[in-house]
C-alpha positions in Angstrom: -22.2 -0.1 17.8 -20.0 -0.9 14.2 -21.0 -0.8 10.8 -19.2 -2.0 7.3 -19.2 -0.1 4.3 -18.5 -0.8 0.6 -19.2 1.6 -2.2 -18.6 0.1 -6.0 -19.1 1.0 -9.1 -22.9 0.1 -10.5 -23.2 -2.9 -13.0 -22.2 -2.5 -16.5 -20.8 0.5 -15.5 -23.3 2.4 -17.5 -24.2 6.3 -17.4 -27.4 8.0 -15.6 -29.0 11.0 -17.0 -29.6 13.5 -14.7 -29.6 17.5 -13.8 -26.9 18.7 -16.3 -23.9 19.6 -13.8 -20.9 22.0 -15.2 -17.4 20.7 -16.9 -14.4 22.0 -16.4 -12.8 24.8 -19.1 -13.6 24.3 -22.2 -8.9 25.2 -22.3 -7.8 23.3 -19.5 -10.3 20.5 -18.7 -9.6 18.2 -15.4 -7.7 15.4 -16.8 -9.7 12.0 -15.2 -7.2 8.7 -15.0 -8.3 6.7 -11.7 -11.3 4.6 -12.5 -11.4 2.3 -9.6 -13.7 -0.9 -9.4 -14.1 -0.8 -5.5 -14.3 3.3 -4.2 -14.3 2.4 -0.7 -14.4 -0.2 1.3 -14.3 -0.2 5.2 -14.5 -3.4 7.2 -15.3 -1.6 10.9 -17.1 2.0 11.6 -18.0 3.2 14.9 -20.7 5.2 15.4 -21.4 7.8 17.9 -24.0 7.0 20.2 -26.8 8.1 18.0 -25.5 6.0 15.2 -23.7 8.2 12.9 -20.3 8.1 11.3 -18.5 10.5 8.7 -16.1 8.8 6.2 -13.8 10.7 3.7 -12.7 9.3 1.0 -11.0 9.8 -3.2 -13.3 10.2 -5.3 -13.1 8.6 -9.1 -13.6 9.8 -12.2 -16.1 7.6 -13.6 -19.4 8.8 -15.0 -21.7 6.0 -13.6 -23.9 5.2 -10.6 -22.0 3.7 -7.4 -23.6 1.0 -5.6 -23.4 1.4 -2.2 -24.0 -1.3 0.7 -23.8 -1.3 4.0 -24.3 -3.7 7.1 -24.6 -2.8 11.0 -24.4 -4.2 13.9 -25.7 -3.0 17.5 -24.6 -3.0 21.0 -27.6 -5.5 21.8 -26.8 -7.8 19.0 -29.3 -6.5 16.5 -28.8 -6.3 12.8 -29.7 -4.0 10.3 -28.6 -3.0 6.6 -29.0 -0.7 3.3 -28.4 -0.8 -0.4 -28.3 3.0 -1.4 -26.7 4.7 -4.8 -24.0 7.5 -5.3 -24.3 9.0 -9.2 -21.7 10.8 -11.0 -22.6 12.6 -14.1 -21.6 15.3 -16.6 -23.5 16.6 -19.5 -20.5 15.9 -22.0 -17.4 13.3 -21.5 -15.4 10.8 -23.8 -14.2 7.4 -22.9 -11.6 5.5 -24.6 -12.9 1.1 -25.1 -9.9 -1.0 -24.9 -9.8 -4.4 -24.2 -8.9 -5.9 -21.2 -5.7 -6.5 -22.8 -3.1 -6.9 -26.4 -0.1 -8.7 -27.7 2.7 -7.4 -29.2 2.2 -6.1 -33.0 -1.7 -6.4 -32.0 -3.5 -4.1 -34.8 -6.7 -3.0 -33.7 -9.1 -0.2 -33.9 -9.8 1.5 -30.8 -13.4 3.6 -30.4 -13.2 6.8 -28.8 -17.0 7.4 -27.2 -18.9 10.6 -27.4 -21.5 11.3 -25.1 -23.7 14.3 -25.6 -26.3 15.0 -22.6 -26.6 18.5 -23.3 -29.8 20.1 -25.9 -27.4 21.5 -28.7 -25.6 19.6 -31.5 -21.6 20.4 -31.5 -19.1 19.6 -33.0 -16.4 17.6 -31.0 -12.6 17.7 -32.5 -10.4 14.8 -30.4 -6.8 15.0 -30.0 -5.2 11.5 -29.6 -2.0 10.6 -27.4 -0.5 7.5 -27.0 3.0 6.1 -25.6 5.9 4.7 -27.3 4.7 1.9 -26.9 1.6 2.6 -28.7 1.9 3.1 -31.9 -0.4 5.6 -33.7 -1.5 4.6 -37.7 -4.5 7.2 -38.1 -4.4 11.0 -38.1 -3.9 12.6 -34.0 -7.0 14.8 -34.4 -10.4 14.1 -36.0 -14.2 15.7 -36.1 -17.0 14.3 -35.3 -20.5 15.8 -35.2 -22.6 14.4 -31.7 -26.8 15.3 -31.9 -28.1 16.4 -28.6 -28.8 13.3 -26.4 -26.8 10.8 -28.3 -23.7 9.0 -28.0 -21.1 9.0 -31.3 -18.1 6.8 -31.5 -15.2 7.1 -33.5 -12.3 4.8 -33.9 -9.1 5.1 -34.4 -6.0 2.6 -35.1 -3.5 1.9 -33.2 -1.2 -0.6 -32.8 0.6 -2.7 -29.7 4.6 -1.7 -30.5 5.7 -2.7 -27.4 5.4 -5.1 -24.3 4.5 -3.4 -21.4 1.9 -1.1 -19.5 1.2 1.9 -22.0 -1.5 4.9 -21.5 -3.2 6.3 -23.8 -5.3 9.4 -23.7 -7.7 11.9 -25.5 -8.9 15.0 -25.2 -11.7 16.3 -26.4 -13.0 19.5 -27.1 -16.8 21.2 -28.3 -18.1 25.1 -28.1 -19.0 24.9 -24.8 -17.9 21.8 -22.9 -14.6 19.7 -23.1 -13.1 16.7 -20.9 -10.1 15.2 -21.0 -9.8 11.2 -20.0 -6.2 8.7 -20.3 -6.4 4.8 -19.8 -4.0 2.3 -19.3 -3.6 -1.0 -21.3 -1.0 -4.0 -20.3 0.8 -5.3 -23.9 1.8 -8.5 -23.4 4.8 -10.0 -25.0 4.5 -11.9 -28.3 5.5 -14.9 -27.4 4.7 -18.6 -25.0 4.4 -18.0 -21.2 6.6 -20.6 -19.2 5.8 -20.2 -15.7 7.9 -22.2 -13.6 8.8 -22.5 -9.4 11.9 -23.0 -7.4 11.8 -23.4 -3.2 13.2 -24.8 -0.8 13.5 -24.3 3.5 15.6 -21.5 5.1 18.0 -22.9 7.6 20.5 -19.7 8.0 22.2 -18.7 4.7 20.9 -20.2 1.8 20.6 -19.6 -1.8 18.5 -20.8 -4.8 19.4 -20.4 -9.0 17.1 -19.6 -11.7 18.4 -19.9 -15.1 16.8 -18.4 -17.5 16.7 -19.4 -21.2 18.5 -17.7 -24.0 15.5 -17.7 -26.8 13.7 -15.7 -24.1 12.4 -12.3 -24.9 14.9 -9.1 -23.2 13.3 -8.2 -20.9 10.3 -9.9 -20.4 11.1 -11.8 -17.1 9.3 -11.3 -13.9 10.4 -13.1 -10.9 8.3 -13.2 -7.8 10.1 -14.0 -4.1 7.7 -15.4 -1.4 8.5 -16.2 2.4 5.9 -18.1 4.8 6.6 -18.9 8.2 4.9 -22.8 7.7 4.2 -25.2 5.3 0.3 -24.5 6.1 0.7 -20.4 5.1 2.0 -21.7 2.3 -1.0 -23.4 1.3 -3.3 -20.3 2.5 -1.2 -18.1 -0.3 -2.7 -20.8 -2.9 -6.2 -19.7 -2.1 -5.7 -16.7 -4.2 -5.3 -18.3 -7.6 -8.7 -20.9 -6.4 -10.8 -17.3 -6.5 -9.2 -15.4 -9.5 -11.6 -13.7 -11.4 -12.1 -14.9 -15.1 -10.7 -12.2 -17.7 -10.9 -12.3 -22.0 
């Protein structure tokens, strides 16, 4: 028997309130920073004679409902499929609502969402930190009152000071709960992207020269080298550009 399985984040990434779990210790909450879109994918899982199999994979830090889909085929050709869900929940948590990307020197107000699914009103202290490439234009520490069973957001004013990938972190502390989350954002250089490519057929020793314009932004250059065994293989590699997901 063979089976394939996929665990993906539910559409919208929303939370599903349920039985309150336990947050980490207030004085030392665990950092949540692993947020994949697909948690687990396996193209072939061989089961035992009873059709059972066990898989182990790393869990994510997303507070959401994961959608699981499975399809299977037996030795005699019978097909089957199933869809299920895995809910991850905690009664108090925060998240950073970042855009897809920023451009160098952009200034934005980042919403920090505070979720309080407990039955108590709490005053939450937020501590915001960022890598040097992100300049914080607000006080790092802020307080916000959150009603029971409600979600509240508070804004932080930041500026993208340097291009690159930068990490932002928020620590939220209440009387009985705490949460700590980190997200990364890509800051693009403040300039025009000028892609170009060169190619050649390798026979023995081959050299290629790439000329970088003098007025280019220092440190903003990226180069990729791709070797393919044939012209057909080179055409196939272009398919990834045709099925690229839209962003923006």
